[in-house]
Residue, then its C-alpha position, 0 to 999 in steps of 0.5 A: m502586776s505578777l501572777s502571784t499578786r492577781r491570785l492573791i487579790r483574788y483569794g482575798a476577795l473570795g475570802a471576804l466574799c465568803v466572810v459576808v455570806v457566813g455572816g449574812a446567814v448567821y444574822l439571819f438564822d440567828r435573830s429572834d423575832t421581835a414582837i409587835p408592840a401592843t396597841t391601846a386596845d390590846s393593852a385594855t384586855p388582860r394578858s391571862a385571857a388571851k390564847p396562847v399562840v400556836n407555832a406553825d412548826e409544832q404538831p398538834v397534840p392528838s386526843a385520847a380517841q386519836s390515841d387509842q385509834a393509832a394503838r390499835l391500828i399498830g397492833e393490827a399491823g404488828a398481827w397481820p403478817a403472822t396470819a397472812s400467807f405471802p406467796t414465795p416467788t418461784r423461779r418462773s415468777i421472777r421475770l428478769t429483764r435484760 
């Protein structure tokens, strides 16, 4: 085999490997999660009585008290710099390391 034939085989194998990897990634990330079939005991209860399933990725909605507290804290944080006195650095207070 000549050098160009070996390169062609090598690049072909590398290309096929890339296609397999991309195809596997698409398969894993694009598939939908299938629900587990209901058993006879589960089918006796009506669906409306069941609690909705909360996704682990979703964050819970804050309560009204938590929202009010967050708004108050953000307001205090915005007003604090106007009343606070920040020390201005002087040449002596800045220490440079060499």
